[in-house]
C-alpha positions in Angstrom: -22.7 -31.0 10.9 -20.4 -28.5 12.8 -16.9 -29.6 13.8 -16.6 -30.4 17.3 -16.9 -27.2 19.2 -18.2 -25.8 22.8 -19.2 -22.5 21.4 -21.5 -23.0 18.5 -23.9 -26.5 18.5 -26.5 -25.0 16.2 -27.1 -26.3 13.1 -26.1 -24.7 9.8 -29.6 -24.3 8.9 -30.5 -22.1 11.9 -27.8 -20.0 11.6 -28.6 -19.5 7.5 -32.1 -18.7 8.8 -30.9 -16.1 10.9 -29.1 -14.1 8.1 -31.8 -14.1 6.0 -34.7 -13.5 8.4 -33.3 -10.3 9.4 -30.2 -9.4 6.8 -32.1 -10.8 3.5 -35.3 -9.2 4.2 -36.4 -7.7 1.1 -33.7 -9.3 -1.1 -35.6 -10.9 -4.2 -33.3 -13.9 -3.7 -32.6 -13.8 -0.5 -29.0 -14.7 1.0 -27.3 -17.3 -0.5 -26.6 -20.3 1.8 -22.6 -19.7 1.5 -23.0 -16.1 2.4 -24.9 -16.7 5.2 -22.6 -19.5 7.0 -19.5 -17.4 6.0 -20.6 -14.5 8.4 -21.5 -16.3 10.9 -18.2 -17.6 11.0 -16.3 -14.4 10.7 -18.6 -13.1 13.9 -17.5 -16.2 15.8 -14.2 -16.0 14.8 -13.9 -12.1 16.5 -15.8 -13.1 19.7 -13.2 -15.7 19.6 -10.4 -13.3 19.2 -8.7 -14.8 15.9 -9.2 -11.2 14.8 -10.0 -7.8 16.0 -12.6 -6.9 13.6 -14.4 -7.5 9.9 -15.9 -5.3 7.5 -19.6 -5.7 6.6 -19.9 -5.3 2.6 -23.8 -5.0 2.7 -23.7 -2.0 4.7 -26.8 -0.5 3.0 -28.7 -2.9 5.5 -28.8 -0.4 7.7 -27.4 -0.4 11.3 -30.8 -1.4 13.0 -30.9 -4.6 10.8 -27.4 -5.5 11.7 -28.0 -5.2 15.4 -31.2 -7.0 14.7 -29.2 -10.1 13.2 -26.5 -10.2 16.1 -29.1 -10.4 18.4 -30.5 -13.2 17.1 -27.7 -15.1 16.8 -27.6 -14.1 20.7 -31.1 -15.1 21.2 -30.1 -19.0 19.4 -27.1 -19.0 21.9 -24.7 -18.8 19.3 -22.6 -15.8 20.6 -21.9 -15.3 24.4 -21.7 -11.3 24.1 -22.8 -8.7 22.4 -20.6 -6.9 19.6 -20.5 -3.6 18.1 -21.1 -1.8 15.0 -18.6 1.0 14.4 -19.1 3.2 11.2 -16.7 4.9 9.6 -17.4 7.0 6.4 -19.6 4.8 4.6 -18.3 1.5 5.9 -19.3 -0.8 9.0 -17.1 -3.0 10.6 -18.2 -5.3 13.4 -15.8 -5.7 16.6 -15.7 -6.7 20.2 -14.4 -3.3 21.8 -12.1 -5.4 24.0 -10.3 -7.4 21.9 -10.0 -4.0 19.3 -8.9 -2.0 22.1 -5.9 -4.1 23.2 -5.1 -4.6 19.3 -4.4 -1.2 19.0 -2.9 -1.0 22.1 0.0 -3.4 20.8 -0.1 -1.4 17.6 1.2 1.7 19.5 3.8 -0.5 20.8 5.0 -1.1 17.1 3.2 -4.2 16.0 3.1 -3.7 13.1 4.6 -2.4 10.0 3.4 0.7 7.8 4.2 1.0 4.1 4.2 4.0 2.2 2.9 3.6 -1.4 2.3 6.9 -2.3 2.6 7.8 -5.8 5.1 10.3 -5.4 7.8 7.7 -5.3 9.1 5.0 -7.4 9.1 2.3 -4.7 7.2 1.2 -1.5 9.2 1.9 1.5 8.9 1.5 5.1 8.0 3.9 7.8 7.7 3.7 11.9 4.6 5.0 13.4 6.8 7.7 14.8 7.3 8.9 11.3 3.7 8.4 10.9 1.9 11.2 13.2 -1.2 11.6 11.9 -1.5 7.7 11.8 -0.2 7.5 15.5 -2.7 10.6 16.4 -5.7 8.3 14.6 -5.0 5.3 16.3 -5.1 7.2 19.8 -8.4 8.5 18.8 -9.9 4.8 18.3 -8.5 4.0 21.8 -10.3 6.7 23.5 -13.4 5.4 21.4 -13.2 2.1 22.7 -12.6 2.8 26.3 -15.4 5.0 26.1 -17.6 2.0 25.0 -16.1 -0.3 27.5 -17.0 2.4 30.2 -20.9 1.4 29.2 -21.0 -2.1 28.0 -24.1 -3.4 26.7 -26.0 -6.7 26.6 -26.8 -6.4 23.0 -25.2 -5.3 19.5 -23.9 -1.7 20.1 -23.7 1.0 17.3 -21.0 4.3 17.2 -19.8 6.5 14.3 -16.9 8.0 13.6 -16.4 10.9 11.7 -13.4 10.0 8.7 -13.0 13.3 6.6 -9.8 13.5 6.7 -8.8 9.6 7.4 -7.0 7.3 5.6 -9.3 4.6 5.5 -7.0 2.3 3.7 -4.9 2.4 6.8 -7.6 2.5 9.1 -8.6 -0.9 7.7 -5.4 -2.2 7.6 -5.2 -1.7 11.2 -8.4 -2.7 12.9 -8.7 -5.6 10.7 -5.3 -7.1 12.4 -3.0 -6.7 9.5 0.8 -7.0 10.5 1.2 -4.5 7.1 -1.1 -1.9 6.7 -0.3 0.4 3.5 -0.5 4.3 4.1 -0.3 7.1 1.1 -0.9 10.9 1.1 -4.1 12.1 0.9 -3.3 14.1 -2.0 -2.4 11.2 -4.2 -5.4 9.5 -2.6 -6.6 8.1 -6.1 -3.0 6.5 -7.4 0.0 4.6 -5.9 3.2 3.2 -6.6 1.9 -0.4 -6.5 1.3 -1.2 -10.0 3.6 -3.5 -11.5 5.3 -4.7 -8.5 5.7 -8.0 -7.1 3.3 -8.7 -4.3 3.4 -11.4 -1.5 -0.5 -12.3 -0.9 -1.1 -13.6 2.3 -3.9 -15.4 3.1 -5.3 -17.4 6.5 -8.0 -20.2 6.2 -9.8 -22.3 8.9 -12.3 -25.1 8.4 -15.7 -24.7 10.4 -18.5 -26.7 8.7 -17.9 -30.1 7.4 -18.9 -30.0 3.6 -18.6 -25.6 3.7 -16.0 -23.9 2.2 -13.0 -22.8 4.4 -13.8 -19.5 6.4 -11.1 -16.2 5.1 -10.1 -15.2 8.0 -7.0 -12.7 6.5 -5.7 -11.7 3.2 -3.2 -9.4 2.7 -0.4 -8.3 0.9 3.3 -7.2 1.4 5.4 -5.6 -1.5 7.9 -8.6 -2.5 11.0 -6.6 -2.6 10.4 -5.5 1.3 9.3 -9.2 2.3 13.0 -9.7 3.8 12.8 -6.6 5.9 9.0 -7.5 7.2 9.9 -11.2 7.7 10.4 -10.4 11.5 7.1 -8.6 12.1 5.3 -11.4 9.6 6.6 -14.0 11.8 5.6 -12.8 14.9 1.9 -12.1 13.6 1.9 -15.6 12.4 2.7 -16.9 15.8 0.9 -14.7 17.4 -2.3 -16.1 15.5 -1.5 -19.9 16.3 -1.1 -19.2 19.3 -4.5 -17.7 19.9 -5.6 -20.4 17.4 -4.7 -22.8 20.0 -6.7 -21.4 22.8 -10.3 -22.2 21.1 -12.2 -25.5 20.1 -14.7 -23.8 17.8 -12.1 -23.6 14.4 -10.0 -26.5 12.8 -7.0 -26.4 10.7 -5.5 -23.1 10.6 -3.8 -23.1 7.1 -1.6 -19.9 6.2 0.0 -19.6 3.0 1.4 -16.7 0.5 1.8 -16.6 -3.2 3.4 -13.7 -5.2 1.3 -11.8 -7.7 1.7 -8.7 -10.5 -1.0 -6.6 -11.0 -1.2 -3.7 -13.8 -3.1 -1.6 -11.1 -3.7 -2.2 -7.4 -7.2 -0.4 -5.9 -6.6 0.3 -2.3 
């Protein structure tokens, strides 16, 4: 049973069927029910503006299959507008071009922080966007790409690809997924970083959507605990903005933001 809302009156069974009939084709056991419902919730979160994009993990499904899934949700009345598949490297992101564009413009105004975790330095350090001219150029290129998409809007699910051979994808995804803090590092040290055995404060944001189902994981990111005091204002502003946007919708309930400190022998980015 759905929590009270105005956007998604469909039953969970229909949402599961939509994913299994499109994304689950050819899979011996089909997609698990929980996976189908969580993906639908994530997609709705993008439409509602709770996050600018999601990273779709099942890229092997292919673009046409992904488009078929989103268009199926539109036909069912679950989504009011078309979304966009943005391929970067071997990864697909589902984005709302208009909202992602607005988010990236805010990034250029300094709303997120960048932490250099290159293995060549002993400890993580905060750097400004102006210090990272390559990242600034990358954000500007993404903005230009999204501007072009908005000039030719599509009623259905559209698709485009960006070449990324010289891009730091860890930084790109941190930006596009709406994290208030994004990691960056020197590309010649991409296989290593200085986060091993460094206490990290891991933030998670969850919200309820379907009764009797696990909550939707909206955000999960970390910051070095040693930098937490210096990043507190950025993190507080992100939380305030998220709660403000959350109050403007009726599809989800019970937003919970929490953090815990962990230390790992190695950290993959």
